[in-house]
C-alpha positions in Angstrom: 34.0 147.5 173.6 36.8 145.2 174.5 40.3 146.5 174.3 42.6 145.1 171.5 44.8 143.2 174.0 41.7 141.5 175.7 40.3 140.5 172.3 43.7 139.1 171.2 44.0 137.2 174.5 40.5 135.8 174.1 41.1 134.7 170.6 44.6 133.2 171.5 42.9 131.2 174.3 40.3 130.0 171.8 43.1 128.9 169.5 44.9 127.2 172.3 41.6 125.4 173.3 41.2 124.2 169.7 45.0 123.3 169.8 45.7 124.2 166.2 45.4 127.8 165.0 48.5 127.3 162.8 50.0 124.6 160.7 52.9 124.0 158.4 54.2 121.4 156.0 57.7 120.9 154.6 58.5 119.7 151.2 62.1 118.6 150.7 63.3 119.7 147.3 66.9 118.4 147.6 69.3 117.0 150.2 69.8 120.5 151.7 66.8 122.6 150.5 63.1 122.6 151.5 60.0 124.7 151.1 58.1 125.5 154.3 54.4 126.4 153.9 52.4 127.8 156.8 48.9 128.9 157.4 47.7 130.7 160.5 44.3 131.8 161.9 43.2 135.4 161.4 44.1 136.3 165.0 47.8 135.4 164.3 48.2 138.0 161.6 50.9 138.0 159.0 53.6 138.3 161.6 52.4 135.3 163.5 52.3 133.2 160.3 55.9 134.2 159.5 57.0 133.4 163.1 55.5 129.9 162.8 57.1 129.4 159.4 60.5 130.5 160.8 60.2 128.0 163.7 59.1 125.3 161.4 62.1 125.9 159.2 64.3 125.5 162.2 62.6 122.3 163.2 62.9 120.8 159.7 66.6 121.9 159.6 67.4 120.0 162.8 65.3 117.0 161.8 67.3 116.7 158.5 70.6 116.6 160.5 71.6 120.2 159.8 72.4 123.1 162.2 71.6 126.3 160.3 69.3 127.5 157.6 69.0 130.5 155.3 65.8 131.8 153.8 66.4 132.0 150.0 62.9 133.2 149.0 59.6 134.0 150.7 56.0 134.7 149.8 53.0 135.6 151.9 49.3 136.1 151.4 46.5 137.5 153.5 43.4 135.5 152.7 41.4 136.8 155.7 37.9 138.0 155.1 35.2 139.5 157.2 31.5 139.3 156.6 28.7 141.0 158.4 25.8 138.7 158.9 22.2 139.9 158.5 20.8 142.0 161.4 17.3 142.5 162.7 14.8 145.4 162.4 12.7 146.2 165.4 9.8 148.5 164.9 7.6 150.0 167.7 4.8 152.4 167.2 1.6 153.7 168.4 -1.7 155.0 166.9 -3.2 158.1 168.5 -6.0 160.3 167.1 -5.8 158.6 163.7 -2.0 159.1 163.3 0.7 156.5 163.5 4.0 157.3 165.0 6.7 154.7 164.9 10.4 154.0 165.3 12.5 151.4 163.6 15.8 150.3 165.0 18.3 148.1 163.1 20.6 145.9 165.1 23.5 144.6 162.9 24.3 140.9 163.0 27.6 139.5 164.1 30.8 139.9 162.1 32.4 136.6 160.9 36.1 136.6 160.3 37.5 133.7 158.4 40.4 132.6 156.2 44.2 132.4 156.9 47.4 134.2 156.8 49.8 132.2 154.6 53.6 132.2 154.5 56.0 130.2 152.5 59.8 130.0 152.8 62.3 128.4 150.5 65.3 127.4 152.7 68.8 126.1 152.3 70.2 124.1 155.2 73.8 124.1 156.4 76.0 122.2 158.8 78.2 124.2 161.2 81.6 124.9 159.5 80.2 124.3 156.0 80.9 127.0 153.4 78.2 129.7 153.7 77.1 128.6 157.2 78.5 131.7 158.9 75.7 133.7 157.1 72.9 131.3 158.0 70.6 131.4 161.1 71.1 129.0 163.9 68.2 126.6 164.1 68.7 125.9 167.8 68.8 129.7 168.6 65.7 130.2 166.6 63.8 127.7 168.7 65.2 128.8 172.0 66.0 126.9 175.1 63.3 124.2 174.6 64.5 123.4 171.0 64.7 119.7 171.7 61.0 119.6 172.8 59.9 121.5 169.7 61.9 119.2 167.4 60.4 116.2 169.1 56.9 117.7 168.7 57.7 118.1 165.0 55.4 121.0 164.3 54.4 124.4 165.5 50.6 124.5 166.0 50.0 127.9 167.6 51.3 131.4 166.8 51.3 132.4 170.5 
């Protein structure tokens, strides 16, 4: 059996190859507020979905000409499901002296994991120096050193 870290690495590589295991959209609700909705692949987990939503909130803040944001409300959902596909029975036996002796072995089918981890944030955006901004999170700091590249890209597509 593969270790958890190897399985996560393989699944993360698969997401990277598909180039979109997460996605977000932003809905502006006023000049300085927005709702960020994010969905992420099962491999990302709830934490990964929240991380993507946090980065998307920072991108939307900077795109709108603000410097900081505050999460006013949040909601999340785990819509990930797993289904065991049908397996196979294999029977072998032998007849000897008028008696039958047999063995049946069941091999389970593969497990299919599907669905998304969903995260939504309601944010309020602030400019530096504006009343309340001292309590808000820096959008640039949230995105890190390559914040300009992330804003130019416009969206976070992976949770890795």
